[in-house]
C-alpha positions in Angstrom: -73.8 42.1 11.2 -70.4 43.2 12.4 -69.4 46.9 12.3 -68.1 48.4 9.1 -64.8 49.2 10.8 -64.4 45.5 11.8 -65.4 44.4 8.3 -62.3 46.3 7.1 -60.1 44.9 9.8 -61.2 41.3 9.1 -60.7 41.7 5.3 -57.2 43.0 5.9 -56.2 40.7 8.8 -52.6 40.0 9.5 -50.7 38.1 6.9 -48.2 37.2 9.6 -50.8 35.4 11.7 -52.4 33.8 8.6 -49.0 32.3 7.7 -48.5 31.1 11.3 -51.9 29.4 11.2 -51.0 27.8 7.9 -47.8 26.6 9.4 -49.6 24.8 12.2 -51.8 23.0 9.7 -48.8 22.0 7.6 -47.0 20.7 10.6 -49.9 18.5 11.5 -50.0 17.2 8.0 -46.3 16.7 7.2 -44.6 16.7 10.6 -43.2 19.7 12.5 -39.6 18.8 11.6 -40.5 19.0 7.8 -42.1 22.5 8.0 -39.8 25.5 8.3 -41.8 28.3 9.8 -40.2 31.7 9.8 -43.5 33.6 9.9 -43.9 34.8 13.5 -41.6 36.7 15.9 -42.2 34.0 18.5 -38.8 33.6 20.4 -37.4 30.1 20.5 -35.0 31.1 23.2 -36.3 30.1 26.7 -37.0 32.8 29.2 -34.0 33.4 31.5 -33.7 31.3 34.6 -34.3 34.4 36.7 -37.9 34.6 35.4 -38.7 31.1 36.7 -37.1 31.7 40.0 -38.9 35.0 40.4 -42.3 33.4 39.8 -41.5 30.7 42.4 -40.3 33.2 44.9 -43.3 35.5 44.4 -45.9 32.7 44.7 -44.2 31.2 47.7 -43.4 34.3 49.7 -45.7 37.2 48.8 -49.3 37.9 49.9 -51.7 36.3 47.4 -53.9 39.4 47.5 -50.9 41.6 46.5 -49.9 39.1 43.8 -53.2 38.6 42.2 -55.3 41.6 43.2 -56.1 44.9 41.7 -53.8 47.9 41.9 -53.7 51.4 40.5 -54.4 51.3 36.7 -50.8 52.4 36.1 -49.4 49.4 37.9 -47.8 48.7 41.3 -45.9 51.7 42.5 -42.9 49.7 43.7 -42.7 47.9 40.4 -42.7 51.1 38.4 -40.2 52.6 40.8 -37.9 49.6 40.3 -38.1 49.8 36.5 -37.6 53.6 36.6 -34.4 53.1 38.7 -33.2 50.5 36.2 -33.7 52.9 33.3 -32.0 55.7 35.2 -29.0 53.5 35.8 -28.8 52.8 32.0 -29.5 56.2 30.5 -28.6 58.7 33.2 -32.3 59.8 33.4 -34.2 60.9 36.5 -37.5 59.0 36.1 -39.8 58.2 39.0 -42.6 55.7 39.3 -45.0 58.5 38.1 -43.3 58.4 34.7 -44.1 54.8 34.0 -47.4 53.0 33.2 -47.4 49.2 33.1 -49.1 47.9 29.9 -50.5 44.8 28.4 -47.4 44.4 26.2 -46.0 47.0 23.8 -49.2 46.7 21.6 -51.4 47.6 24.6 -49.1 50.6 25.3 -49.4 51.9 21.7 -53.2 51.6 21.9 -53.2 53.5 25.2 -51.1 56.3 23.7 -53.2 56.5 20.5 -56.3 56.7 22.7 -54.6 59.5 24.7 -53.5 61.5 21.7 -55.8 61.1 18.7 -58.9 62.9 17.7 -60.8 61.6 14.6 -58.8 62.4 11.5 -55.5 63.1 13.4 -52.4 61.7 11.7 -49.7 59.3 12.8 -46.7 58.9 10.6 -44.7 55.7 10.3 -41.6 55.0 8.2 -41.8 52.0 5.8 -41.4 49.2 6.2 -43.3 49.0 9.5 -45.1 46.6 11.7 -48.5 46.3 9.9 -50.6 46.4 13.0 -49.8 50.1 13.4 -52.5 50.9 10.9 -55.1 49.0 12.9 -54.0 50.6 16.2 -54.3 54.1 14.8 -57.6 53.1 13.1 -59.0 52.0 16.4 -59.3 55.7 17.4 -60.2 57.0 13.9 -56.6 58.1 13.3 -55.0 58.1 9.9 -51.7 56.3 9.4 -49.4 58.1 7.0 -46.5 56.2 5.4 -43.1 57.8 4.8 -40.7 55.6 2.7 -37.2 55.1 4.1 -34.0 55.6 2.2 -33.9 52.6 -0.2 -30.1 52.0 0.4 -30.1 52.2 4.3 -33.7 51.9 5.3 -33.2 54.9 7.6 -35.9 57.5 7.8 -35.8 59.9 4.8 -36.0 63.3 6.5 -36.9 65.1 3.3 -39.8 62.8 2.7 -40.9 63.1 6.4 -40.9 66.9 6.0 -43.4 66.6 3.1 -45.7 64.3 5.2 -46.0 66.4 8.4 -49.2 68.5 8.6 -51.1 70.5 11.2 -53.0 67.2 11.9 -49.8 65.2 12.7 -49.9 64.1 16.3 -47.1 61.5 16.4 -44.3 59.8 14.6 -43.7 56.1 15.3 -40.0 55.1 15.5 -39.3 51.4 15.7 -35.5 50.7 16.2 -34.2 48.0 16.1 -36.7 47.8 13.3 -39.3 45.1 12.5 -39.0 43.9 9.8 -35.5 45.1 8.6 -33.4 44.6 11.7 -32.0 48.1 11.1 -30.9 50.3 14.1 -31.3 54.0 13.4 -28.1 55.9 14.2 -28.1 58.9 16.5 -27.2 61.3 13.7 -30.3 60.4 11.7 -32.5 60.6 14.8 -31.1 64.1 15.5 -32.1 65.2 12.0 -35.6 63.8 12.6 -35.7 65.7 16.0 -34.7 69.0 14.4 -37.3 68.6 11.7 -40.1 67.9 14.3 -39.0 71.0 16.3 -39.3 73.1 13.2 -42.7 71.7 12.3 -44.0 72.2 15.8 -43.1 75.8 15.6 -44.5 76.1 12.1 -47.9 74.6 13.0 -48.1 75.6 16.7 -48.7 72.0 17.7 -47.0 69.3 19.7 -45.7 66.3 17.7 -44.7 63.3 19.8 -42.3 60.5 18.9 -43.7 57.2 20.0 -40.6 55.0 20.3 -41.7 51.4 19.9 -38.9 49.4 21.5 -39.6 45.7 22.0 -36.3 44.8 20.5 -34.0 47.3 22.3 -32.0 44.6 24.1 -31.4 42.5 20.9 -28.6 44.3 19.1 -25.4 42.8 17.6 -21.8 43.7 17.1 -21.8 46.2 20.0 -24.1 48.6 18.1 -25.6 51.4 20.2 -29.4 51.8 20.3 -29.9 55.5 21.1 -32.3 56.5 23.9 -34.5 58.8 22.0 -35.9 60.9 24.9 -32.4 62.2 25.4 -32.5 63.5 21.8 -36.1 64.8 21.6 -38.0 65.8 24.6 -41.5 65.0 23.2 -40.8 61.3 23.2 -42.9 58.5 24.7 -41.3 55.1 24.9 -43.3 51.9 24.7 -41.4 48.7 25.7 -42.1 45.1 26.2 -40.6 41.9 27.7 -42.1 39.8 24.9 -38.8 39.5 23.0 -36.2 40.6 25.5 -37.2 38.0 28.1 -39.0 35.6 25.7 -42.4 36.3 27.3 -44.7 37.1 24.4 -47.8 35.3 25.8 -47.5 37.0 29.2 -48.4 40.4 27.7 -46.3 42.6 30.0 -44.6 45.9 29.1 -44.5 49.6 30.0 -44.7 53.2 28.8 -42.2 55.8 29.7 -43.8 59.3 29.7 -40.9 61.7 30.7 -41.7 64.8 32.7 -39.9 66.7 30.0 -42.5 65.8 27.4 -45.0 68.6 26.7 -48.2 68.3 28.8 -46.7 65.3 30.6 -49.1 65.4 33.6 -52.1 65.2 31.4 -50.5 62.6 29.2 -49.8 60.4 32.3 -53.3 61.0 33.7 -54.9 60.2 30.4 -52.8 57.0 29.9 -54.0 55.7 33.2 -57.6 56.4 32.3 -57.2 54.9 28.8 -55.7 51.7 30.4 -58.9 51.3 32.4 -61.5 52.2 29.8 -60.0 50.2 27.0 -60.7 47.2 29.1 -57.1 46.3 30.0 -57.9 47.6 33.6 -54.2 47.0 34.5 -51.2 45.0 33.2 -51.0 41.4 34.5 -50.3 41.6 38.2 -48.0 38.5 38.7 -45.9 39.5 35.7 -45.5 43.0 36.9 -43.9 41.6 40.1 -41.8 39.2 38.0 -40.2 41.8 35.7 -39.4 44.0 38.7 -37.2 41.2 40.0 -35.7 40.6 36.6 -34.5 44.1 35.6 -31.0 42.8 35.0 -31.9 39.5 33.3 -30.8 39.1 29.7 -31.9 37.1 26.8 -29.4 35.0 24.9 -28.5 37.4 22.2 -25.7 35.1 21.1 -28.3 32.5 20.1 -30.0 35.0 17.7 -26.6 36.2 16.5 -25.6 32.6 15.5 -28.8 32.2 13.6 -28.3 35.6 12.0 -24.9 34.9 10.7 -25.8 31.5 9.3 -28.9 32.6 7.5 -27.3 35.8 6.2 -24.2 34.2 4.8 -26.2 31.3 3.2 -28.8 33.5 1.6 -26.1 35.8 0.3 -24.2 32.8 -1.2 -27.5 31.7 -2.8 -27.7 35.0 -4.6 -30.4 36.7 -2.5 -30.2 40.4 -1.7 -30.4 40.8 2.0 -30.3 43.6 4.6 -27.7 42.7 7.3 -29.6 43.1 10.6 -28.2 45.3 13.3 -30.8 44.0 15.8 -34.1 42.3 16.4 -34.4 38.8 14.8 -35.6 39.4 11.3 -34.0 39.1 7.9 -35.3 41.4 5.2 -34.6 40.0 1.7 -35.5 41.3 -1.7 -37.9 39.1 -3.7 -36.4 37.6 -6.9 -39.7 38.5 -8.6 -41.6 41.8 -8.6 -44.6 40.4 -6.8 -43.2 38.9 -3.6 -46.4 36.9 -3.0 -45.3 34.6 -5.9 -42.0 34.0 -4.1 -43.7 33.4 -0.8 -46.1 30.9 -2.4 -43.3 29.1 -4.2 -41.3 28.7 -1.0 -44.3 27.4 0.9 -45.7 25.1 -1.7 -42.5 23.6 -3.0 -40.2 23.7 0.1 -42.6 24.1 3.1 -40.7 27.3 4.0 -43.0 29.9 5.5 -42.1 33.6 5.1 -44.1 36.8 5.1 -44.7 39.1 2.1 -43.3 42.6 2.4 -46.6 44.3 1.5 -47.7 43.3 5.0 -45.1 45.8 6.2 -46.0 48.5 3.6 -43.2 47.6 1.3 -43.8 45.4 -1.8 -41.1 43.4 -3.4 -39.5 42.2 -0.2 -40.1 39.4 2.3 -39.4 39.0 6.0 -37.8 35.9 7.6 -38.1 35.6 11.4 -35.0 33.7 12.5 -36.0 33.4 16.2 -36.2 29.7 15.6 -34.2 26.6 16.4 -30.7 26.7 14.8 -31.6 23.3 13.3 -34.6 24.8 11.6 -32.4 27.1 9.7 -29.9 24.4 8.8 -32.6 22.1 7.5 -34.3 24.9 5.5 -31.2 26.1 3.7 -31.3 23.4 0.9 -34.9 24.5 0.2 -33.8 28.2 0.0 -31.1 27.2 -2.3 -33.4 25.3 -4.6 -35.8 28.3 -4.8 -32.8 30.5 -5.6 -31.8 28.2 -8.4 -35.3 28.1 -9.8 -35.1 31.9 -10.2 -31.7 31.7 -11.7 -30.0 33.7 -8.9 -26.3 33.8 -8.3 
């Protein structure tokens, strides 16, 4: 018999992954070109050429023991120093290798920080809609995830609601910007209001409240929009990042944490994150990929590819009568369901048009759906007639 905790996790397993698996079955039955899978944030853009060249250079030139062997749990010192220098050049910071911990993707980094911060019953706040796995990650350490609805017009954090949700048990607030699933980028003015609130609440309760800034989409932003560097706004910020989206390396599971010296109790946070990396069973982030990303600090994904998809999909869905949030970043379209129960809309799109999208309740927000447009441009083109037929069946436009 599996544990009670795992029984709950299995019963509430990811709808995103379930739809992805359904898509694979449908592709085998009908042909991949006749199934339009917008379920998973799996980048269709190839990794930059620099990644391939870095792998070849490392394998040809470096000591195999260095490439494939163990290292400090926090990762190779020279890799962390290279990434720290890169961040310093971008944000005017003064990080050293000691401020970075290499992680098994951003998800691994979040688990490391929750292991570091949470006692049973401690609370983590997230603003809705949010990446659904946050609940499981907090639950792994007997933490409690608290939802704070965003402003319904902007999908920015609602500072008044946040104020009502913070208690003496609050240990962290997750900020995910650019946001999955809305694509919204939170402006600096809003983040400063959030920071001011947290400072007030820290003083009120005599506690430390950390922002955990989950940033796998930081480099994917459109129209020249600025993605604020939150540690410059609020000292008690820990950044978790990943190369899954920005370098199209989701399966390689490589990312990092930034724990600034300015964060309260930073020495113990860093020491604990190192131990957590080991005892959670990660041991260390993948060695080869650590060395690869250090060589690829300046490599860029093809944001224009995603922007082209964004513009096509947004304009077509708007024309069909759907209500959509225009994304500032990431590669997701957040659209309002034409019926109250968005699961009906999701089922109709799948069963009648072989279009796979994800219900909003998977992100803590009923009545909406997410479309991941990190797919081939042709997939969007070929899916548009089906979206139009679904819109017509609901009498939109």
